[in-house]
KEDO-904868 format. One line per 3 residues: number of its first residue (from 1); their letters; for each residue x, y, z of C-alpha. Coordinates in nm, 2 decimals. Each point is the difference from the previous one (the first is absolute). Layout:
<sites>
NUM) a) X Y Z ~ ...
</sites>
This chain:
<sites>
1) mpd) 5.39 4.39 11.67 ~ -0.07 -0.13 0.35 ~ 0.07 -0.36 0.07
4) gph) -0.15 -0.21 0.27 ~ 0.18 -0.26 0.20 ~ 0.04 -0.34 -0.16
7) qew) 0.18 -0.33 0.05 ~ 0.36 0.00 -0.13 ~ 0.06 -0.27 -0.26
10) hph) 0.33 -0.18 -0.04 ~ 0.11 -0.22 -0.30 ~ 0.09 -0.36 0.07
13) hsp) 0.34 0.04 -0.17 ~ 0.29 0.22 0.10 ~ -0.06 0.36 -0.12
16) wav) 0.35 -0.01 -0.16 ~ -0.09 -0.31 -0.20 ~ -0.32 0.18 -0.11
19) alg) 0.20 0.30 -0.09 ~ 0.24 -0.20 -0.22 ~ -0.29 -0.16 -0.18
22) vml) -0.18 0.33 -0.09 ~ 0.31 0.20 -0.07 ~ 0.11 -0.22 -0.28
25) atf) -0.32 0.07 -0.19 ~ 0.02 0.37 0.09 ~ 0.35 0.04 -0.13
28) mqv) -0.10 -0.18 -0.33 ~ -0.29 0.23 -0.06 ~ 0.16 0.33 0.10
31) hdt) 0.32 -0.05 -0.20 ~ -0.21 -0.08 -0.31 ~ -0.13 0.36 0.01
34) sia) 0.35 0.12 -0.11 ~ 0.19 -0.29 -0.14 ~ -0.16 0.04 -0.34
37) tva) 0.09 0.37 -0.03 ~ 0.35 -0.05 -0.14 ~ -0.13 -0.27 -0.24
40) lph) -0.25 0.22 -0.17 ~ 0.22 0.09 -0.30 ~ 0.07 -0.37 -0.06
43) iag) -0.37 -0.09 0.04 ~ -0.09 0.27 -0.25 ~ 0.25 -0.12 -0.26
46) sls) -0.09 -0.37 0.05 ~ -0.38 0.06 -0.04 ~ 0.03 0.26 -0.28
49) ast) -0.14 0.28 0.22 ~ 0.11 0.36 0.07 ~ 0.15 0.10 0.33
52) dea) -0.32 0.20 0.08 ~ -0.22 -0.30 -0.07 ~ 0.23 -0.22 0.21
55) twv) -0.06 0.22 0.31 ~ -0.35 -0.15 0.01 ~ 0.18 -0.31 0.14
58) lts) 0.06 0.20 0.32 ~ -0.33 0.20 -0.01 ~ -0.23 -0.30 -0.04
61) ymv) 0.17 -0.17 0.30 ~ -0.03 0.30 0.22 ~ -0.37 0.06 -0.09
64) ana) -0.10 -0.35 0.08 ~ 0.21 0.01 0.32 ~ -0.16 0.32 0.11
67) iil) -0.36 -0.12 -0.05 ~ 0.05 -0.31 0.21 ~ 0.18 0.17 0.29
70) pmt) -0.29 0.17 0.18 ~ -0.21 -0.32 -0.05 ~ 0.24 -0.21 0.21
73) gwl) -0.19 0.01 0.32 ~ -0.33 -0.09 -0.16 ~ 0.16 -0.28 -0.21
76) snr) 0.16 -0.14 0.31 ~ -0.33 0.00 0.19 ~ -0.19 -0.15 -0.29
79) fgr) 0.24 -0.28 -0.10 ~ 0.23 -0.04 0.30 ~ 0.34 0.15 0.02
82) krl) 0.21 -0.31 -0.04 ~ -0.20 -0.12 -0.30 ~ 0.02 0.35 -0.16
85) fia) 0.37 0.03 0.07 ~ 0.08 -0.34 -0.17 ~ -0.24 0.08 -0.29
88) civ) 0.19 0.33 -0.05 ~ 0.34 -0.17 -0.01 ~ -0.13 -0.26 -0.25
91) tft) -0.16 0.26 -0.22 ~ 0.31 0.22 0.01 ~ 0.23 -0.30 -0.08
94) las) -0.21 -0.13 -0.29 ~ -0.03 0.36 -0.14 ~ 0.38 0.03 0.02
97) vlc) 0.02 -0.31 -0.23 ~ -0.25 0.15 -0.24 ~ 0.21 0.33 0.00
100) gma) 0.31 -0.19 -0.09 ~ -0.18 -0.19 -0.28 ~ -0.16 0.31 -0.15
103) vnl) 0.02 0.01 -0.38 ~ -0.12 0.35 -0.05 ~ -0.06 0.32 0.21
106) pml) -0.38 -0.05 0.06 ~ 0.06 -0.35 0.15 ~ 0.28 0.14 0.22
109) ils) -0.23 0.29 0.12 ~ -0.29 -0.24 0.08 ~ 0.24 -0.23 0.19
112) ril) 0.14 0.30 0.19 ~ -0.36 0.10 0.10 ~ -0.06 -0.35 0.13
115) qga) 0.34 0.01 0.18 ~ -0.09 0.34 0.16 ~ -0.34 -0.13 0.11
118) ggg) 0.17 -0.30 0.16 ~ 0.27 0.20 0.17 ~ -0.21 0.29 0.11
121) amv) -0.13 -0.16 0.32 ~ 0.33 -0.19 0.09 ~ 0.18 0.29 0.17
124) pia) -0.29 0.13 0.23 ~ -0.09 -0.36 0.09 ~ 0.36 -0.08 0.09
127) qai) 0.02 0.32 0.20 ~ -0.32 -0.08 0.18 ~ 0.11 -0.36 0.07
130) mle) 0.33 0.12 0.15 ~ -0.17 0.27 0.21 ~ -0.25 -0.25 0.14
133) sfp) 0.26 -0.28 0.06 ~ 0.23 0.20 0.21 ~ -0.09 0.13 0.35
136) pek) -0.05 0.38 0.02 ~ 0.34 0.07 0.16 ~ 0.18 -0.18 -0.28
139) rgi) -0.19 0.15 -0.30 ~ 0.28 0.25 -0.05 ~ 0.24 -0.29 -0.07
142) ama) -0.26 -0.16 -0.22 ~ -0.03 0.32 -0.21 ~ 0.38 0.02 -0.02
145) tfa) 0.00 -0.35 -0.15 ~ -0.29 0.10 -0.23 ~ 0.19 0.31 -0.10
148) qgv) 0.30 -0.19 -0.12 ~ -0.22 -0.15 -0.27 ~ -0.21 0.30 -0.09
151) iva) 0.29 0.25 0.00 ~ 0.28 -0.21 -0.15 ~ -0.20 -0.19 -0.26
154) piv) -0.08 0.30 -0.24 ~ 0.36 0.12 0.04 ~ 0.16 -0.33 -0.08
157) gpt) -0.25 -0.06 -0.29 ~ 0.17 0.22 -0.26 ~ 0.34 -0.16 0.07
160) lgg) -0.13 -0.35 -0.02 ~ -0.21 0.08 -0.30 ~ 0.30 0.16 -0.18
163) wit) 0.22 -0.31 0.08 ~ -0.26 -0.24 -0.12 ~ -0.07 0.20 -0.32
166) dnf) 0.36 0.04 -0.09 ~ 0.10 -0.37 0.07 ~ -0.32 -0.19 -0.11
169) twr) -0.32 0.16 -0.14 ~ -0.27 0.23 0.13 ~ -0.23 -0.31 0.03
172) wvf) 0.20 -0.13 0.29 ~ -0.09 0.32 0.19 ~ -0.35 -0.17 0.04
175) yin) 0.10 -0.36 0.00 ~ 0.22 0.05 0.31 ~ -0.32 0.04 0.20
178) vpv) -0.10 -0.37 -0.06 ~ 0.22 -0.18 0.25 ~ -0.04 0.28 0.25
181) gil) -0.38 -0.02 -0.04 ~ -0.01 -0.38 0.05 ~ 0.20 0.02 0.32
184) avf) -0.21 0.29 0.12 ~ -0.32 -0.21 -0.05 ~ 0.15 -0.28 0.20
187) laq) 0.10 0.22 0.29 ~ -0.34 0.18 0.00 ~ -0.19 -0.33 0.01
190) wlv) 0.21 -0.12 0.29 ~ 0.04 0.31 0.21 ~ -0.29 0.25 -0.06
193) edp) -0.34 -0.04 0.18 ~ -0.31 0.21 0.02 ~ -0.08 0.17 0.33
196) pyi) -0.35 -0.07 0.14 ~ -0.14 0.34 -0.08 ~ 0.08 -0.05 -0.37
199) krn) -0.19 -0.33 0.00 ~ -0.31 0.17 0.15 ~ -0.05 0.24 -0.29
202) lka) -0.06 -0.23 -0.31 ~ -0.35 0.13 -0.08 ~ 0.09 0.34 -0.14
205) tvd) -0.17 0.07 -0.33 ~ 0.18 0.13 -0.30 ~ -0.02 0.38 -0.05
208) flg) 0.02 0.01 -0.37 ~ -0.09 0.37 -0.02 ~ 0.28 0.09 0.24
211) fgf) 0.24 -0.21 -0.20 ~ -0.10 0.17 -0.32 ~ 0.05 0.35 0.15
214) laf) 0.34 -0.12 0.14 ~ 0.11 -0.14 -0.34 ~ -0.09 0.32 -0.19
217) wls) 0.16 0.22 0.26 ~ 0.34 -0.18 0.03 ~ 0.04 -0.10 -0.37
220) tlq) -0.07 0.35 -0.13 ~ 0.22 0.15 0.27 ~ 0.29 -0.24 -0.07
223) itl) -0.02 0.05 -0.38 ~ -0.02 0.38 0.04 ~ 0.31 0.00 0.22
226) dkg) 0.20 -0.23 -0.23 ~ -0.10 0.16 -0.33 ~ -0.07 0.36 0.10
229) qea) 0.34 0.14 -0.09 ~ -0.01 -0.16 -0.35 ~ -0.34 0.14 -0.07
232) dwl) 0.08 0.35 0.14 ~ -0.23 -0.06 0.30 ~ -0.32 0.21 -0.01
235) gav) 0.10 0.11 -0.35 ~ -0.14 -0.33 -0.12 ~ -0.38 -0.05 -0.01
238) wir) 0.02 -0.36 0.11 ~ 0.21 0.09 0.30 ~ -0.27 0.25 0.11
241) wfv) -0.27 -0.26 -0.03 ~ 0.21 -0.25 0.19 ~ 0.06 0.25 0.28
244) iis) -0.38 0.07 0.02 ~ -0.08 -0.37 0.00 ~ 0.26 -0.07 0.27
247) ivs) -0.12 0.28 0.23 ~ -0.37 -0.09 -0.04 ~ 0.08 -0.38 0.05
250) mia) 0.20 0.07 0.31 ~ -0.28 0.21 0.16 ~ -0.25 -0.27 -0.09
253) fiw) 0.22 -0.28 0.14 ~ 0.05 0.19 0.33 ~ -0.38 0.06 0.03
256) rel) -0.08 -0.36 -0.08 ~ 0.25 -0.15 0.24 ~ -0.13 0.22 0.28
259) tve) -0.36 -0.10 -0.05 ~ 0.00 -0.36 -0.11 ~ -0.04 -0.28 0.26
262) hpl) 0.29 -0.21 -0.12 ~ 0.26 0.24 -0.16 ~ 0.29 -0.11 -0.21
265) adl) 0.22 0.23 0.21 ~ -0.10 0.12 0.34 ~ 0.08 0.37 -0.02
268) rvf) -0.11 0.06 0.36 ~ 0.35 -0.10 0.10 ~ 0.10 0.36 -0.09
271) knr) -0.18 0.12 0.31 ~ 0.31 -0.13 0.18 ~ 0.24 0.30 0.01
274) nfa) 0.32 -0.20 0.00 ~ -0.11 -0.19 -0.30 ~ -0.11 0.31 -0.19
277) vgv) 0.33 0.18 0.07 ~ 0.20 -0.32 -0.09 ~ -0.18 -0.03 -0.33
280) lli) 0.09 0.36 -0.09 ~ 0.36 -0.06 0.09 ~ 0.03 -0.33 -0.19
283) tii) -0.14 0.18 -0.31 ~ 0.29 0.25 0.03 ~ 0.25 -0.27 0.05
286) gai) -0.13 -0.19 -0.30 ~ 0.04 0.31 -0.22 ~ 0.36 0.05 0.12
289) lyg) 0.10 -0.37 -0.01 ~ -0.14 -0.09 -0.34 ~ 0.09 0.34 -0.14
292) tta) 0.37 -0.02 0.08 ~ 0.00 -0.37 -0.10 ~ -0.12 0.11 -0.35
295) elp) 0.21 0.31 -0.01 ~ 0.35 -0.14 0.09 ~ 0.02 -0.26 -0.28
298) lfl) -0.13 0.25 -0.25 ~ 0.28 0.25 0.10 ~ 0.27 -0.27 0.00
301) qtl) -0.10 -0.15 -0.34 ~ -0.09 0.31 -0.19 ~ 0.25 0.25 0.12
304) mgy) 0.28 -0.20 0.15 ~ 0.00 -0.28 -0.27 ~ -0.03 -0.29 0.25
307) pal) -0.12 -0.33 -0.15 ~ -0.31 -0.14 0.17 ~ 0.19 -0.25 0.22
310) qag) 0.25 0.26 0.12 ~ -0.28 0.24 0.09 ~ -0.15 -0.28 0.20
313) yam) 0.33 -0.05 0.18 ~ 0.02 0.37 0.09 ~ -0.35 -0.03 0.16
316) spr) 0.07 -0.33 0.19 ~ 0.16 0.16 0.30 ~ -0.32 0.18 0.06
319) glg) -0.17 -0.33 0.06 ~ 0.30 -0.12 0.21 ~ -0.04 0.31 0.23
322) afv) -0.37 -0.07 0.04 ~ 0.06 -0.37 0.07 ~ 0.26 0.05 0.27
325) atf) -0.19 0.29 0.17 ~ -0.31 -0.20 0.05 ~ 0.17 -0.23 0.24
328) fvg) 0.08 0.30 0.23 ~ -0.33 0.18 -0.05 ~ -0.19 -0.31 0.09
331) qlv) 0.17 0.00 0.34 ~ -0.03 0.38 0.05 ~ -0.38 0.00 -0.06
334) skv) -0.06 -0.17 0.33 ~ 0.24 0.24 0.19 ~ -0.02 0.34 -0.17
337) rlr) -0.31 0.21 -0.06 ~ -0.13 -0.05 -0.36 ~ -0.02 0.38 -0.06
340) wll) 0.37 0.04 0.05 ~ 0.08 -0.29 -0.23 ~ -0.22 0.15 -0.27
343) vig) 0.15 0.34 0.04 ~ 0.35 -0.15 -0.04 ~ -0.12 -0.19 -0.31
346) fal) -0.17 0.29 -0.17 ~ 0.30 0.23 0.07 ~ 0.24 -0.26 -0.14
349) lgf) -0.22 -0.04 -0.30 ~ -0.01 0.37 -0.07 ~ 0.38 0.03 0.05
352) sal) 0.07 -0.29 -0.24 ~ -0.21 0.17 -0.27 ~ 0.20 0.32 0.06
355) mys) 0.32 -0.20 -0.05 ~ -0.14 -0.14 -0.33 ~ -0.07 0.36 -0.11
358) ein) 0.37 0.07 0.01 ~ 0.06 -0.23 -0.30 ~ 0.17 0.11 -0.32
361) lqv) 0.11 -0.17 -0.32 ~ 0.35 -0.07 0.14 ~ -0.11 -0.18 0.32
364) sma) 0.15 -0.33 0.09 ~ -0.21 -0.31 0.10 ~ 0.08 0.08 0.37
367) siv) -0.20 0.32 -0.03 ~ -0.30 -0.22 -0.08 ~ 0.07 -0.28 0.24
370) lpg) 0.05 0.21 0.32 ~ -0.34 0.18 -0.01 ~ -0.16 -0.32 -0.12
373) iln) 0.11 -0.18 0.32 ~ -0.12 0.29 0.21 ~ -0.33 -0.01 -0.19
376) gva) -0.04 -0.37 0.07 ~ 0.07 0.05 0.37 ~ -0.25 0.29 0.01
379) tsf) -0.27 -0.22 -0.16 ~ 0.05 -0.27 0.26 ~ -0.03 0.26 0.28
382) ifv) -0.33 0.11 -0.15 ~ -0.17 -0.31 -0.12 ~ 0.03 -0.22 0.31
385) plt) -0.12 0.26 0.27 ~ -0.25 0.15 -0.25 ~ -0.17 -0.33 -0.06
388) tat) 0.00 -0.08 0.37 ~ -0.14 0.34 0.10 ~ -0.26 -0.01 -0.27
391) msq) -0.14 -0.33 0.11 ~ 0.06 0.05 0.37 ~ -0.36 0.07 0.10
394) lnq) -0.18 -0.25 -0.22 ~ -0.14 -0.33 0.11 ~ 0.13 -0.31 -0.17
397) rhi) -0.32 -0.04 -0.19 ~ 0.05 0.34 -0.16 ~ 0.36 -0.04 -0.11
400) gna) -0.07 -0.20 -0.32 ~ -0.23 0.28 -0.13 ~ 0.23 0.27 0.12
403) agl) 0.31 -0.16 -0.16 ~ -0.17 0.00 -0.34 ~ -0.08 0.37 0.02
406) ynl) 0.34 0.08 0.13 ~ 0.18 -0.18 -0.28 ~ -0.25 0.15 -0.26
409) mln) 0.11 0.35 0.10 ~ 0.37 -0.11 -0.01 ~ -0.07 -0.11 -0.36
412) igg) -0.19 0.32 -0.09 ~ 0.28 0.21 0.15 ~ 0.26 -0.20 -0.20
415) ssg) -0.19 0.05 -0.33 ~ -0.03 0.37 0.08 ~ 0.37 0.02 0.07
418) iaf) 0.09 -0.16 -0.33 ~ -0.24 0.22 -0.19 ~ 0.15 0.31 0.18
421) vtt) 0.35 -0.11 -0.10 ~ -0.07 -0.04 -0.37 ~ -0.21 0.32 -0.01
424) lia) 0.25 0.22 0.18 ~ 0.30 -0.13 -0.19 ~ -0.17 0.07 -0.34
427) rkt) -0.12 0.35 0.10 ~ 0.30 0.11 0.20 ~ 0.23 -0.11 -0.28
430) qeh) -0.18 0.23 -0.24 ~ -0.01 0.28 0.26 ~ 0.38 -0.02 0.06
433) qdl) 0.07 -0.02 -0.37 ~ -0.19 0.32 -0.05 ~ 0.20 0.17 0.28
436) mvg) 0.34 -0.12 -0.11 ~ -0.04 0.04 -0.38 ~ 0.04 0.38 0.04
439) nls) 0.37 -0.06 0.09 ~ 0.06 -0.18 -0.33 ~ 0.03 0.30 -0.22
442) pta) 0.28 0.17 -0.20 ~ 0.01 0.28 0.26 ~ 0.08 -0.24 0.29
445) paf) 0.38 -0.02 0.03 ~ -0.01 -0.33 0.18 ~ -0.21 -0.16 -0.27
448) vqt) 0.22 0.14 -0.28 ~ 0.31 -0.12 0.18 ~ -0.13 -0.35 0.06
451) lda) -0.14 -0.03 -0.36 ~ 0.34 0.11 -0.15 ~ 0.18 -0.25 0.22
454) akn) -0.23 -0.28 -0.11 ~ 0.02 0.10 -0.37 ~ 0.38 0.01 0.01
457) ala) 0.02 -0.34 0.16 ~ -0.24 -0.16 -0.25 ~ 0.16 0.17 -0.30
460) rqt) 0.30 -0.22 0.05 ~ -0.21 -0.30 -0.11 ~ -0.23 0.15 -0.26
463) dpv) -0.06 0.31 -0.21 ~ -0.08 0.34 0.16 ~ -0.36 0.01 -0.11
466) tal) -0.07 -0.34 0.14 ~ 0.19 0.08 0.32 ~ -0.22 0.31 0.05
469) hqs) -0.32 -0.20 -0.04 ~ 0.13 -0.26 0.24 ~ 0.10 0.27 0.25
472) ysl) -0.36 0.14 -0.01 ~ -0.14 -0.36 0.05 ~ 0.24 -0.05 0.29
475) maa) -0.11 0.32 0.16 ~ -0.37 -0.09 -0.05 ~ 0.06 -0.34 0.16
478) tld) 0.17 0.16 0.29 ~ -0.29 0.24 0.05 ~ -0.24 -0.29 -0.01
481) sqa) 0.19 -0.20 0.26 ~ 0.05 0.29 0.23 ~ -0.37 0.09 -0.02
484) hlw) -0.09 -0.36 0.08 ~ 0.25 0.00 0.29 ~ -0.17 0.30 0.16
487) afi) -0.34 -0.16 -0.05 ~ 0.12 -0.30 0.20 ~ 0.14 0.23 0.27
490) dnf) -0.33 0.18 0.03 ~ -0.17 -0.34 0.04 ~ 0.22 -0.10 0.29
493) rvf) -0.04 0.34 0.17 ~ -0.38 -0.04 -0.02 ~ 0.02 -0.35 0.15
496) sll) 0.22 0.14 0.28 ~ -0.26 0.27 0.08 ~ -0.27 -0.27 -0.01
499) afs) 0.19 -0.21 0.25 ~ 0.05 0.29 0.24 ~ -0.37 0.09 -0.03
502) gip) -0.09 -0.33 0.15 ~ 0.17 0.08 0.33 ~ -0.27 0.23 0.14
505) liw) -0.26 -0.26 -0.08 ~ 0.17 -0.26 0.22 ~ -0.12 0.20 0.31
508) lfr) -0.36 -0.06 -0.10 ~ 0.04 -0.37 0.11 ~ -0.19 -0.07 0.33
511) rvk) 0.24 -0.15 0.25 ~ -0.11 -0.34 0.12 ~ 0.14 -0.13 0.33
514) rap) 0.20 -0.32 -0.02 ~ -0.23 -0.29 0.07 ~ 0.06 -0.33 0.18
517) aqk) 0.06 -0.30 -0.23 ~ -0.35 -0.14 0.07 ~ -0.18 0.30 -0.15
520) aev) -0.04 -0.01 -0.37 ~ -0.14 0.33 -0.08 ~ 0.32 0.20 0.06
523) aah) 0.30 -0.07 -0.22 ~ 0.23 0.29 0.06 ~ 0.02 0.35 0.14
</sites>
């Protein structure tokens, strides 16, 4: 997407002060995508709902969030970025109060929809504000700061949510947003300002038809990804209809946005090769990041017997690795070619997934912590230079729209990754059970020997018949746990291959020469 020369705009306040103001709201919103995960069983029990019904607490939030994301640029131009940002924080905070006050599941779901709508635009607005506030040669450091919130928040979320749920009640998972939201509103009012090119675009009309296509596309897509495995995917009639509606709505939305005078999302930005490549890579990263974030607690709690809080502790070093690495990556972005930083990041990410694939049912917590730290470091090496390279050839006026689309694909990638994890675990478990059950027969010496040993041990505490039945139950449980273990291993191996597959795509980035500080259109190389 070609950009003409334009006057560089600078905020009145220090860019670092602006960063502090917007990052507080960003951290609050991003961590809320995962903090409620560990509280779902408590929410279900408190509101007399099943665990499956309680998952709509997560789904409803992500649907509303996804619908708002690509509209960020249009909303900013229509209402003003500062006004929209503050309105989003207020909406998110008030919705958090309603979530905590929910007396039944429908009220909680409606409150989460409102919360997701309020939070959807917060991250891309914050990203756009930071990219515009810092001069081009310092945008790598800006994205490193931004990454600390976006990467660390969803990793810290389960740990914080587990601690709050265990020590207080699940309602405080939402109430904790209130003081943070109030402070974020104050900082935004004080520090954030609209650039002049935002103020000149207040007459855009509402594209209701485009919004309708967008809502149908993303809502049906999100629900299909979240509920597909439960419904046996295309085996269910309603899933087939949702897939058709999603595809048709997506095509209609793309056509509408390319032909309407004032689009909700300016898709012409994809003409920029760096942006198109970056969006593809961030979708892959979203699948791996959210997929492993969903898979690890599941493995630790279902197979290893970790309580929710201890599972969160085991994942915390991953966030620590990401947090520390961003300080160094922010400095390296201005000194090392982005391609090499991305290659290092994707290689480390693939290697960390391979380390996870070496797990077994006797692993210590160190075997989870070490690859987790490496995974966090890898994510920082990817996120910061990837965002910088993706936005490197866009004018300031295009960054708000681009950031919305960029984060939308991160969201879709994450939803796809989570759906992939649940589907592969269910299907690979069954596949491995079918492969291993052939070894559990009277003609298999190892099985007979193990069964006799278990029966003799149990016979000391009960009668022989009961001991035999208990032995068979024990062998069946062992088969099930081993089949599940291999399914988790298969998942990690696929994520490893996915990470390594991103490396060739890195070389599709167009190299941009480092620009002088006064030129705004070039952010990195």
